[in-house]
Backbone as a chain_set.jsonl record, in Angstrom:
{"seq": "XXXXXXXXXXXXXXXXXXXXXXXXXXXXXXXXXXXXXXXXXXXXXXXXXXXXXXXXXXXXXXXXXXXXXXXXXXXXXXXXXXXXXXXXXXXXXXXXXXXXXXXXXXXXXXXXXXXXXXXXXXXXXXXXXXXXXXXXXXXXXXXXXXXXXXXXXXXXXXXXXXXXXXXXXXXXXXXXXXXXXXXXXXXXXXXXXXXXXXX", "coords": {"N": [[-19.425, -21.584, 10.746], [-19.914, -23.303, 7.768], [-18.563, -26.203, 6.052], [-18.713, -25.692, 3.386], [-18.544, -22.991, 3.088], [-16.41, -20.28, 2.287], [-13.584, -18.329, 3.231], [-12.18, -15.178, 2.458], [-8.747, -15.054, 1.556], [-6.003, -14.086, 3.69], [-4.345, -10.942, 3.317], [-1.496, -10.854, 1.237], [1.896, -10.483, 2.177], [5.085, -8.878, 2.042], [8.084, -8.848, 3.737], [10.389, -6.482, 3.55], [13.6, -6.946, 2.175], [16.979, -5.65, 2.487], [17.878, -5.076, -0.097], [15.461, -5.074, -1.561], [14.093, -2.925, -0.366], [15.671, -0.798, -1.095], [15.406, -0.845, -3.874], [12.688, -0.269, -4.104], [12.499, 2.311, -3.128], [12.012, 4.62, -4.935], [10.704, 7.134, -7.019], [9.073, 6.473, -9.333], [8.975, 3.678, -9.315], [7.707, 2.986, -6.878], [5.195, 4.025, -7.345], [4.4, 2.505, -9.557], [4.275, -0.087, -8.403], [2.327, 0.389, -6.442], [0.111, 1.043, -8.076], [-0.298, -1.385, -9.454], [-0.962, -3.003, -7.288], [-3.349, -1.838, -6.363], [-5.012, -1.78, -8.628], [-4.716, -4.087, -10.107], [-3.344, -6.477, -12.564], [-1.4, -5.168, -15.327], [-0.237, -3.812, -18.468], [2.953, -2.456, -19.529], [2.462, -0.301, -21.194], [-0.175, 0.469, -20.522], [0.241, 1.151, -17.844], [2.058, 3.265, -18.157], [0.396, 5.157, -19.373], [-1.5, 5.539, -17.326], [0.068, 6.596, -15.295], [1.235, 8.776, -16.379], [3.768, 8.703, -17.737], [6.559, 7.513, -19.751], [6.6, 4.616, -21.916], [9.045, 3.257, -22.176], [10.556, 3.956, -19.857], [8.795, 2.965, -17.959], [8.799, 0.19, -18.541], [11.501, -0.435, -17.99], [11.678, 0.104, -15.209], [9.772, -1.654, -14.219], [11.07, -4.056, -14.731], [13.183, -3.794, -12.935], [11.771, -3.92, -10.518], [10.806, -6.51, -10.786], [13.191, -8.004, -10.769], [13.819, -7.662, -8.133], [11.932, -9.173, -6.902], [9.353, -8.189, -6.468], [7.358, -7.701, -8.328], [5.833, -9.616, -10.988], [5.981, -11.08, -14.225], [3.066, -11.849, -15.991], [1.738, -14.765, -17.46], [-0.096, -14.626, -20.204], [-2.112, -16.034, -22.476], [-2.475, -15.381, -25.976], [-1.983, -12.649, -26.029], [-0.12, -11.564, -27.625], [2.748, -9.603, -28.179], [2.54, -8.11, -25.959], [3.356, -7.562, -22.596], [2.213, -8.551, -19.512], [2.009, -7.419, -16.187], [2.067, -8.117, -12.685], [1.588, -7.41, -9.201], [3.408, -9.094, -6.673], [2.767, -9.214, -4.013], [0.414, -7.941, -1.612], [0.962, -6.153, 0.376], [3.695, -4.297, 1.819], [6.257, -4.495, 4.255], [8.487, -3.31, 6.825], [11.172, -2.893, 9.187], [13.08, -0.533, 10.907], [15.229, -1.569, 12.328], [15.984, -3.749, 10.886], [18.057, -3.27, 9.175], [20.816, -2.874, 10.117], [23.78, -0.945, 10.169], [23.68, -0.416, 7.444], [23.775, 2.063, 5.44], [22.591, 2.769, 2.987], [20.193, 1.311, 2.882], [18.991, 2.393, 5.152], [18.647, 5.033, 4.306], [16.827, 4.549, 2.283], [14.621, 3.681, 3.783], [14.034, 6.086, 5.124], [13.263, 7.635, 2.898], [11.023, 6.191, 1.938], [9.26, 6.38, 4.133], [8.85, 9.152, 4.257], [7.647, 9.465, 1.775], [5.287, 7.97, 2.154], [4.042, 9.508, 4.152], [3.618, 11.944, 2.79], [1.925, 10.984, 0.776], [-0.282, 10.192, 2.28], [-1.202, 12.706, 3.209], [-1.824, 13.903, 0.719], [-3.87, 12.196, -0.26], [-5.873, 12.426, 1.711], [-6.372, 15.157, 1.583], [-7.321, 15.307, -1.047], [-9.764, 13.961, -0.758], [-10.991, 15.723, 1.079], [-11.394, 17.974, -0.499], [-13.325, 17.16, -2.362], [-15.365, 16.258, -0.814], [-17.682, 17.887, -0.085], [-19.416, 17.507, -2.26], [-20.051, 14.86, -2.163], [-22.107, 11.954, -1.327], [-24.162, 12.137, 1.631], [-23.964, 9.946, 3.406], [-21.369, 9.009, 3.001], [-19.861, 11.284, 3.601], [-20.362, 11.483, 6.315], [-19.111, 9.265, 7.492], [-16.457, 9.188, 6.67], [-13.299, 10.355, 7.675], [-11.058, 11.882, 10.094], [-9.117, 11.1, 13.02], [-7.598, 11.353, 16.257], [-5.53, 10.189, 18.915], [-3.998, 10.412, 22.115], [-1.953, 8.351, 23.791], [-0.466, 6.786, 26.558], [2.093, 4.535, 26.533], [4.297, 1.627, 26.428], [6.933, 0.33, 24.2], [6.264, -2.399, 23.701], [3.527, -2.505, 24.256], [2.615, -0.72, 22.309], [3.298, -2.146, 19.995], [1.584, -4.344, 20.329], [-0.872, -3.029, 20.071], [-0.695, -2.163, 17.405], [-0.692, -4.642, 16.105], [-3.256, -5.537, 16.826], [-4.819, -3.588, 15.492], [-4.15, -4.139, 12.809], [-5.19, -6.729, 12.577], [-7.887, -6.173, 12.986], [-8.497, -4.529, 10.754], [-7.969, -6.398, 8.737], [-9.949, -8.316, 9.29], [-12.312, -6.87, 8.75], [-11.856, -6.278, 6.06], [-11.928, -8.855, 4.94], [-14.598, -9.541, 5.472], [-15.932, -7.643, 3.88], [-15.101, -8.432, 1.34], [-16.266, -10.949, 1.228], [-18.926, -10.334, 1.242], [-19.938, -8.543, -0.995], [-21.246, -5.31, -1.626], [-23.734, -3.138, -3.092], [-22.708, 0.11, -4.038], [-20.362, 0.063, -2.63], [-17.048, 1.207, -2.036], [-13.548, 1.663, -2.687], [-11.668, 2.112, 0.182], [-9.314, 4.033, 1.885], [-7.202, 3.331, 4.519], [-5.27, 4.695, 6.909], [-2.731, 4.539, 9.398], [-0.82, 5.741, 12.166], [1.581, 5.288, 14.627], [3.397, 6.906, 16.732], [5.955, 8.109, 18.964], [5.313, 11.013, 20.932], [7.12, 13.766, 20.36], [7.1, 16.344, 21.082], [6.06, 19.606, 19.97], [3.253, 21.364, 18.543], [-0.084, 20.737, 19.602]], "CA": [[-19.173, -21.601, 9.326], [-19.98, -24.656, 7.235], [-17.401, -26.568, 5.251], [-18.883, -25.171, 2.032], [-18.274, -21.564, 3.067], [-14.994, -19.949, 2.187], [-13.228, -16.993, 3.688], [-11.12, -14.611, 1.634], [-7.424, -15.249, 2.138], [-5.355, -12.897, 4.251], [-3.529, -10.204, 2.359], [-0.118, -11.326, 1.169], [2.815, -9.438, 2.646], [6.514, -9.105, 1.918], [8.927, -8.078, 4.653], [11.396, -6.068, 2.577], [15.033, -7.097, 2.409], [17.711, -4.403, 2.238], [17.875, -4.835, -1.546], [14.11, -4.723, -1.99], [13.698, -1.587, 0.088], [16.414, 0.166, -1.903], [14.78, -0.816, -5.204], [11.362, 0.34, -4.002], [12.615, 3.737, -2.78], [12.176, 5.349, -6.197], [9.386, 7.734, -7.254], [8.23, 5.768, -10.302], [8.786, 2.271, -8.927], [6.696, 2.847, -5.823], [3.898, 4.296, -7.969], [4.07, 1.325, -10.366], [3.855, -1.164, -7.509], [1.048, 0.787, -5.852], [-0.947, 0.94, -9.09], [-0.572, -2.81, -9.678], [-1.64, -3.536, -6.103], [-4.711, -1.311, -6.25], [-5.816, -1.929, -9.842], [-4.526, -5.384, -10.742], [-2.341, -6.591, -13.621], [-1.431, -4.194, -16.416], [0.937, -3.768, -19.339], [3.761, -1.248, -19.365], [1.784, 0.781, -21.919], [-1.292, 0.942, -19.691], [0.796, 1.808, -16.661], [2.619, 4.547, -18.586], [-0.734, 6.065, -19.552], [-2.126, 5.838, -16.031], [0.985, 7.341, -14.431], [1.761, 9.904, -17.158], [5.192, 8.549, -18.003], [6.722, 6.848, -21.048], [6.621, 3.153, -21.851], [10.418, 2.791, -21.974], [10.888, 4.085, -18.428], [7.926, 2.04, -17.224], [9.315, -1.174, -18.746], [12.763, -0.564, -17.269], [11.462, 0.05, -13.76], [9.077, -2.92, -13.938], [12.097, -5.11, -14.68], [13.892, -3.627, -11.66], [10.882, -4.463, -9.479], [10.761, -7.969, -10.968], [14.474, -8.542, -10.297], [13.802, -7.604, -6.663], [10.897, -10.069, -6.388], [8.172, -7.44, -6.044], [6.341, -7.91, -9.363], [6.141, -10.748, -11.855], [5.303, -11.055, -15.519], [1.989, -12.833, -16.077], [1.623, -15.485, -18.724], [-1.457, -14.48, -20.72], [-2.174, -16.495, -23.86], [-3.19, -14.561, -26.946], [-1.77, -11.21, -25.874], [0.937, -11.143, -28.537], [4.002, -9.154, -27.575], [2.273, -7.364, -24.732], [3.727, -8.222, -21.346], [1.369, -8.154, -18.385], [2.716, -7.466, -14.913], [1.232, -8.049, -11.486], [2.303, -7.347, -7.924], [3.503, -10.398, -6.008], [2.259, -9.099, -2.646], [-0.517, -6.826, -1.425], [1.516, -5.245, 1.39], [5.127, -4.322, 2.128], [6.557, -4.073, 5.625], [9.897, -3.244, 7.189], [11.502, -2.276, 10.475], [14.39, 0.124, 10.8], [16.274, -2.413, 12.921], [16.341, -4.821, 9.951], [19.159, -2.872, 8.298], [21.886, -2.25, 10.904], [25.035, -0.727, 9.456], [23.464, -0.305, 5.995], [23.29, 3.425, 5.241], [21.73, 2.861, 1.795], [18.865, 0.83, 3.275], [18.437, 3.383, 6.088], [18.196, 6.166, 3.488], [15.618, 4.091, 1.591], [13.544, 3.724, 4.782], [13.682, 7.504, 5.287], [12.556, 8.074, 1.691], [9.706, 5.55, 1.892], [8.395, 6.931, 5.176], [8.469, 10.498, 3.82], [6.701, 9.283, 0.671], [4.01, 7.549, 2.741], [3.437, 10.645, 4.842], [3.125, 12.859, 1.757], [0.788, 10.343, 0.118], [-1.405, 10.287, 3.214], [-1.713, 14.079, 3.162], [-2.434, 14.12, -0.602], [-5.128, 11.452, -0.385], [-6.874, 13.006, 2.606], [-6.722, 16.467, 1.029], [-8.161, 15.066, -2.229], [-11.111, 13.683, -0.249], [-11.533, 16.935, 1.694], [-11.813, 18.903, -1.55], [-14.535, 16.692, -3.063], [-16.362, 15.805, 0.167], [-18.976, 18.584, -0.11], [-20.272, 16.978, -3.318], [-20.252, 13.425, -1.965], [-23.326, 11.62, -0.575], [-24.071, 12.376, 3.079], [-23.527, 8.756, 4.151], [-19.91, 8.947, 2.929], [-19.316, 12.436, 4.341], [-20.507, 11.261, 7.756], [-18.243, 8.205, 8.028], [-15.056, 9.425, 6.316], [-12.739, 11.421, 8.499], [-9.8, 11.733, 10.811], [-9.189, 11.077, 14.47], [-6.289, 11.161, 16.873], [-5.525, 9.844, 20.335], [-2.713, 10.434, 22.809], [-1.993, 7.213, 24.711], [0.837, 6.509, 27.159], [2.375, 3.093, 26.475], [5.677, 1.272, 26.121], [7.026, -0.238, 22.857], [5.533, -3.667, 23.587], [2.095, -2.19, 24.187], [2.361, -0.131, 20.994], [3.316, -3.236, 19.011], [0.33, -5.094, 20.508], [-1.959, -2.247, 19.505], [-0.549, -2.228, 15.948], [-1.151, -5.974, 15.697], [-4.722, -5.535, 16.955], [-5.378, -2.774, 14.409], [-3.988, -4.875, 11.555], [-6.161, -7.831, 12.585], [-9.212, -5.572, 12.83], [-8.638, -4.142, 9.344], [-8.036, -7.637, 7.953], [-11.264, -8.923, 9.513], [-13.313, -6.093, 8.012], [-11.576, -6.463, 4.632], [-12.427, -10.181, 4.574], [-16.066, -9.47, 5.464], [-16.371, -6.869, 2.711], [-14.883, -9.269, 0.153], [-17.216, -12.064, 1.263], [-20.283, -9.803, 1.105], [-19.872, -7.299, -1.774], [-22.504, -4.57, -1.562], [-23.851, -2.001, -4.015], [-22.243, 1.372, -3.463], [-19.079, -0.088, -1.939], [-15.932, 1.91, -2.667], [-12.257, 1.423, -2.057], [-11.43, 3.047, 1.279], [-7.925, 4.038, 2.331], [-7.093, 3.397, 5.971], [-3.899, 4.978, 7.317], [-2.545, 4.756, 10.833], [0.545, 6.017, 12.592], [1.787, 5.238, 16.072], [4.744, 7.439, 16.947], [6.09, 8.85, 20.218], [5.147, 12.467, 20.881], [8.416, 14.384, 20.661], [6.877, 17.778, 21.232], [5.323, 20.237, 18.89], [1.929, 21.856, 18.906], [-1.187, 19.774, 19.483]], "C": [[-19.203, -23.046, 8.843], [-18.763, -24.931, 6.383], [-17.508, -26.051, 3.83], [-18.59, -23.675, 1.94], [-16.773, -21.33, 2.989], [-14.774, -18.555, 2.75], [-12.145, -16.466, 2.762], [-9.777, -14.785, 2.339], [-6.904, -13.941, 2.713], [-4.527, -12.227, 3.162], [-2.099, -10.737, 2.403], [0.824, -10.168, 1.479], [4.25, -9.848, 2.39], [7.214, -8.224, 2.945], [10.186, -7.746, 3.858], [12.824, -6.317, 3.051], [15.703, -5.75, 2.138], [17.707, -4.075, 0.748], [16.501, -4.39, -2.014], [13.733, -3.307, -1.581], [14.437, -0.51, -0.69], [15.835, 0.273, -3.314], [13.463, -0.057, -5.149], [11.42, 1.841, -3.733], [12.955, 4.563, -4.019], [10.803, 5.881, -6.593], [8.504, 7.002, -8.258], [7.974, 4.334, -9.862], [7.71, 2.119, -7.865], [5.305, 3.116, -6.382], [3.461, 3.117, -8.841], [3.548, 0.201, -9.481], [2.504, -0.841, -6.879], [-0.102, 0.646, -6.828], [-1.304, -0.521, -9.342], [-1.306, -3.415, -8.487], [-3.092, -3.082, -6.035], [-5.596, -1.678, -7.433], [-5.636, -3.259, -10.565], [-3.54, -5.331, -11.895], [-2.528, -5.567, -14.735], [-0.178, -4.351, -17.262], [1.715, -2.491, -19.049], [3.095, -0.061, -20.048], [0.633, 1.351, -21.101], [-0.798, 1.678, -18.454], [1.364, 3.179, -17.015], [1.509, 5.575, -18.769], [-1.339, 6.495, -18.229], [-1.253, 6.744, -15.167], [1.674, 8.5, -15.147], [3.279, 9.857, -17.294], [5.339, 7.859, -19.353], [6.913, 5.35, -20.87], [8.023, 2.614, -21.599], [10.822, 2.836, -20.508], [10.073, 3.1, -17.606], [8.449, 0.617, -17.329], [10.597, -1.404, -17.952], [12.517, -0.74, -15.769], [10.633, -1.167, -13.345], [10.079, -4.064, -13.85], [12.907, -5.016, -13.387], [13.067, -4.195, -10.503], [10.811, -5.984, -9.564], [12.048, -8.611, -10.458], [14.543, -8.571, -8.771], [12.715, -8.489, -6.058], [9.648, -9.365, -5.903], [7.032, -7.506, -7.054], [6.775, -9.097, -10.207], [5.385, -10.574, -13.163], [4.274, -12.175, -15.538], [1.996, -13.48, -17.443], [0.172, -15.413, -19.174], [-1.476, -14.899, -22.175], [-2.926, -15.496, -24.735], [-2.984, -13.073, -26.8], [-0.635, -10.706, -26.757], [2.195, -10.749, -27.793], [3.783, -8.37, -26.286], [2.64, -8.188, -23.508], [2.862, -7.657, -20.233], [2.141, -8.364, -17.096], [1.712, -7.427, -13.767], [2.126, -7.992, -10.255], [2.303, -8.731, -7.29], [2.905, -10.384, -4.605], [1.331, -7.902, -2.567], [0.01, -5.776, -0.456], [3.03, -5.381, 1.453], [5.3, -3.891, 3.574], [8.065, -4.051, 5.821], [10.005, -2.695, 8.598], [12.894, -1.693, 10.341], [15.522, -0.772, 11.314], [16.681, -3.571, 12.015], [17.62, -4.518, 9.178], [20.297, -2.206, 9.074], [23.156, -2.091, 10.064], [24.89, -0.632, 7.952], [22.893, 1.082, 5.698], [22.376, 3.57, 4.025], [20.312, 2.397, 2.121], [18.208, 1.812, 4.237], [17.92, 4.603, 5.333], [16.918, 5.799, 2.736], [14.418, 4.102, 2.538], [13.085, 5.166, 4.983], [12.841, 7.984, 4.107], [11.143, 7.495, 1.662], [8.759, 6.119, 2.943], [7.953, 8.352, 4.832], [7.448, 10.416, 2.687], [5.32, 8.91, 1.214], [3.292, 8.71, 3.416], [2.861, 11.644, 3.839], [1.905, 12.288, 1.05], [-0.455, 10.422, 0.996], [-2.032, 11.679, 3.146], [-2.416, 14.345, 1.833], [-3.794, 13.445, -0.706], [-6.219, 12.044, 0.503], [-7.314, 14.375, 2.09], [-7.602, 16.309, -0.213], [-9.599, 14.774, -1.802], [-11.749, 14.958, 0.305], [-12.08, 17.896, 0.636], [-13.1, 18.469, -2.249], [-15.663, 16.339, -2.101], [-17.683, 16.569, 0.114], [-19.936, 18.057, -1.179], [-20.565, 15.496, -3.198], [-21.553, 13.173, -1.199], [-23.101, 11.758, 0.934], [-23.558, 11.16, 3.835], [-22.01, 8.589, 4.106], [-19.282, 10.101, 3.701], [-19.334, 12.178, 5.843], [-19.554, 10.207, 8.317], [-16.769, 8.418, 7.71], [-14.503, 10.53, 7.202], [-11.456, 11.04, 9.186], [-10.061, 11.65, 12.306], [-7.781, 10.97, 15.024], [-6.46, 10.928, 18.369], [-4.109, 10.042, 20.865], [-2.792, 9.373, 23.902], [-0.585, 7.004, 25.265], [1.042, 5.001, 27.2], [3.848, 2.865, 26.195], [5.723, 0.612, 24.736], [6.253, -1.55, 22.679], [4.027, -3.422, 23.465], [1.733, -1.57, 22.836], [2.349, -1.209, 19.919], [2.036, -4.073, 19.109], [-0.847, -4.351, 19.877], [-1.898, -2.264, 17.973], [-1.051, -3.57, 15.417], [-2.67, -6.056, 15.756], [-5.376, -4.75, 15.824], [-5.3, -3.503, 13.073], [-4.987, -6.024, 11.468], [-7.584, -7.316, 12.398], [-9.47, -5.178, 11.372], [-8.781, -5.385, 8.479], [-9.402, -8.298, 8.091], [-12.344, -8.186, 8.718], [-13.108, -6.206, 6.499], [-12.146, -7.79, 4.153], [-13.952, -10.195, 4.516], [-16.578, -8.752, 4.223], [-16.184, -7.665, 1.425], [-15.901, -10.395, 0.08], [-18.648, -11.605, 1.01], [-20.251, -8.484, 0.331], [-21.234, -6.61, -1.812], [-22.526, -3.455, -2.598], [-23.386, -0.722, -3.314], [-20.94, 1.271, -2.703], [-17.986, 0.617, -2.737], [-14.643, 1.499, -1.982], [-12.025, 2.521, -1.017], [-9.976, 2.917, 1.701], [-7.891, 4.226, 3.836], [-5.622, 3.578, 6.316], [-3.843, 4.986, 8.843], [-1.073, 5.024, 11.102], [0.577, 5.925, 14.105], [3.212, 5.674, 16.347], [4.803, 8.161, 18.29], [5.925, 10.353, 19.985], [6.469, 13.098, 21.299], [8.279, 15.902, 20.757], [6.154, 18.336, 20.021], [3.924, 20.574, 19.348], [0.884, 20.786, 18.71], [-2.495, 20.51, 19.474]], "O": [[-18.581, -23.917, 9.451], [-18.018, -24.016, 6.029], [-16.5, -25.974, 3.128], [-18.407, -23.146, 0.844], [-15.977, -22.083, 3.55], [-15.673, -17.715, 2.74], [-11.28, -17.226, 2.325], [-9.685, -14.676, 3.561], [-7.296, -12.851, 2.296], [-4.073, -12.871, 2.215], [-1.565, -11.032, 3.473], [0.578, -9.025, 1.093], [4.598, -11.023, 2.505], [6.974, -7.019, 3.017], [10.965, -8.641, 3.529], [13.204, -5.953, 4.164], [15.073, -4.826, 1.624], [17.548, -2.913, 0.372], [16.386, -3.433, -2.78], [13.124, -2.573, -2.358], [13.897, 0.571, -0.922], [15.781, 1.363, -3.882], [13.157, 0.717, -6.056], [10.486, 2.566, -4.075], [14.043, 5.127, -4.129], [9.821, 5.143, -6.51], [7.293, 6.919, -8.053], [6.863, 3.828, -10.022], [6.885, 1.209, -7.949], [4.334, 2.501, -5.942], [2.28, 2.768, -8.861], [2.509, -0.393, -9.767], [1.634, -1.708, -6.795], [-1.179, 0.18, -6.454], [-2.483, -0.863, -9.433], [-2.186, -4.257, -8.669], [-3.97, -3.869, -5.685], [-6.801, -1.868, -7.268], [-6.338, -3.527, -11.54], [-2.964, -4.281, -12.18], [-3.645, -5.155, -15.047], [0.811, -4.944, -16.832], [1.208, -1.569, -18.41], [3.154, 1.06, -19.543], [0.481, 2.569, -20.996], [-1.355, 2.705, -18.068], [1.179, 4.143, -16.272], [1.657, 6.73, -18.369], [-1.654, 7.668, -18.031], [-1.764, 7.559, -14.399], [2.579, 9.13, -14.599], [3.979, 10.829, -17.008], [4.34, 7.638, -20.038], [7.333, 4.881, -19.812], [8.184, 1.623, -20.887], [11.366, 1.867, -19.979], [10.585, 2.477, -16.675], [8.535, -0.09, -16.325], [10.76, -2.446, -17.316], [13.087, -1.632, -15.141], [10.782, -1.658, -12.226], [9.954, -4.94, -12.994], [13.275, -6.038, -12.808], [13.601, -4.867, -9.621], [10.762, -6.667, -8.541], [12.004, -9.644, -9.79], [15.241, -9.403, -8.189], [12.584, -8.554, -4.836], [8.951, -9.873, -5.025], [5.866, -7.382, -6.679], [7.926, -9.53, -10.154], [4.297, -9.998, -13.202], [4.565, -13.307, -15.152], [2.233, -12.823, -18.456], [-0.695, -16.065, -18.591], [-0.92, -14.205, -23.027], [-3.88, -14.854, -24.296], [-3.733, -12.293, -27.387], [-0.231, -9.549, -26.649], [2.655, -11.457, -26.898], [4.743, -8.01, -25.604], [2.28, -9.36, -23.399], [2.788, -6.444, -20.037], [2.841, -9.364, -16.933], [0.659, -6.797, -13.859], [3.264, -8.462, -10.267], [1.309, -9.454, -7.364], [2.573, -11.44, -4.066], [1.442, -6.963, -3.356], [-0.448, -4.633, -0.469], [3.58, -6.447, 1.174], [4.575, -3.024, 4.062], [8.816, -4.688, 5.081], [9.062, -2.112, 9.132], [13.777, -2.296, 9.73], [16.637, -0.733, 10.794], [17.62, -4.301, 12.333], [18.208, -5.423, 8.586], [20.705, -1.096, 8.735], [23.547, -3.004, 9.337], [25.885, -0.755, 7.238], [21.676, 1.267, 5.701], [21.476, 4.41, 4.032], [19.339, 3.016, 1.689], [17.002, 2.044, 4.156], [16.872, 5.149, 5.679], [16.03, 6.635, 2.568], [13.319, 4.488, 2.14], [11.885, 5.438, 5.008], [11.828, 8.658, 4.294], [10.18, 8.213, 1.394], [7.577, 6.318, 2.664], [6.806, 8.72, 5.086], [6.5, 11.2, 2.641], [4.308, 9.466, 0.787], [2.081, 8.873, 3.269], [1.746, 12.134, 4.017], [0.958, 13.017, 0.756], [-1.552, 10.688, 0.506], [-3.252, 11.811, 3.039], [-3.49, 14.946, 1.815], [-4.757, 14.046, -1.181], [-7.371, 12.149, 0.08], [-8.496, 14.713, 2.154], [-8.53, 17.092, -0.413], [-10.544, 15.278, -2.409], [-12.915, 15.239, 0.031], [-13.101, 18.55, 0.849], [-13.882, 19.315, -2.681], [-16.8, 16.141, -2.53], [-18.734, 15.945, 0.259], [-21.151, 18.155, -1.011], [-21.257, 14.932, -4.045], [-22.049, 14.06, -0.506], [-22.002, 11.527, 1.44], [-22.802, 11.304, 4.796], [-21.418, 8.084, 5.059], [-18.275, 9.913, 4.383], [-18.43, 12.604, 6.561], [-19.223, 10.25, 9.502], [-15.91, 7.884, 8.411], [-15.178, 11.53, 7.447], [-10.85, 10.009, 8.895], [-11.107, 12.084, 12.789], [-6.868, 10.538, 14.32], [-7.406, 11.409, 18.992], [-3.136, 9.856, 20.134], [-3.598, 9.482, 24.826], [0.387, 7.044, 24.511], [0.265, 4.276, 27.822], [4.563, 3.777, 25.779], [4.672, 0.355, 24.149], [5.657, -1.783, 21.628], [3.348, -4.063, 22.663], [0.671, -1.858, 22.282], [1.495, -1.195, 19.032], [1.471, -4.466, 18.088], [-1.706, -4.955, 19.235], [-2.933, -2.369, 17.315], [-1.748, -3.624, 14.404], [-3.301, -6.583, 14.84], [-6.376, -5.193, 15.257], [-6.254, -3.494, 12.296], [-5.566, -6.267, 10.409], [-8.393, -7.955, 11.726], [-10.536, -5.461, 10.827], [-9.624, -5.422, 7.583], [-9.953, -8.789, 7.106], [-13.192, -8.817, 8.088], [-14.078, -6.229, 5.743], [-12.772, -7.857, 3.094], [-14.533, -10.795, 3.612], [-17.536, -9.194, 3.59], [-17.013, -7.585, 0.518], [-16.35, -10.759, -1.007], [-19.491, -12.404, 0.605], [-20.501, -7.425, 0.906], [-22.258, -7.264, -2.009], [-21.487, -2.895, -2.945], [-23.654, -0.519, -2.13], [-20.45, 2.272, -2.18], [-18.007, 0.618, -3.968], [-14.648, 1.045, -0.837], [-12.171, 3.708, -1.309], [-9.468, 1.807, 1.856], [-8.481, 5.168, 4.366], [-4.812, 2.694, 6.039], [-4.8, 5.393, 9.502], [-0.198, 4.587, 10.354], [-0.315, 6.437, 14.781], [4.141, 4.877, 16.206], [3.815, 8.76, 18.714], [6.352, 10.885, 18.96], [6.886, 12.979, 22.451], [9.239, 16.64, 20.537], [5.696, 17.589, 19.156], [3.47, 20.13, 20.402], [0.956, 20.009, 17.758], [-3.553, 19.887, 19.381]]}, "num_chains": 1, "name": "protein.A"}
């Protein structure tokens, strides 16, 4: 790479504090933050329209997210009284062990993980329903897979790190080389011990 070439920056990440995770564990707040992350800055009015809610509730919950350091008001000259908001980070992360002895934070983790799982199912089902009408090249590459691997916690953490680095590398390449026909692709992964159940 020459000195004149640039690489897209790594995605910004916030490791959620107990307060932040409790603020985020709310049905409208998580949708507001997700919309700002995926679609960029917006006003409360635009967000209310996109998420089918009212502007008052949207404004209130944006302020809650701002107080927790998850979104920030953008200074945009010439926009009058309209307030523009943007997400401060592209990713959120947490570990259950970050909140020992904090039942409210533990409940927030439970809520967020259930929300993520439901969102994964909704998004994949939405694709499954429209896939027959999509171009063949997209139908052939979009899909699901699963593996059963025997490993210890350290090996699982190493694999998670490798996956995150792989996704980041491909994201950076796609940003550096935008192509016609490119679409936003959702990549989900889960690494959990098999505790029984049908396979």
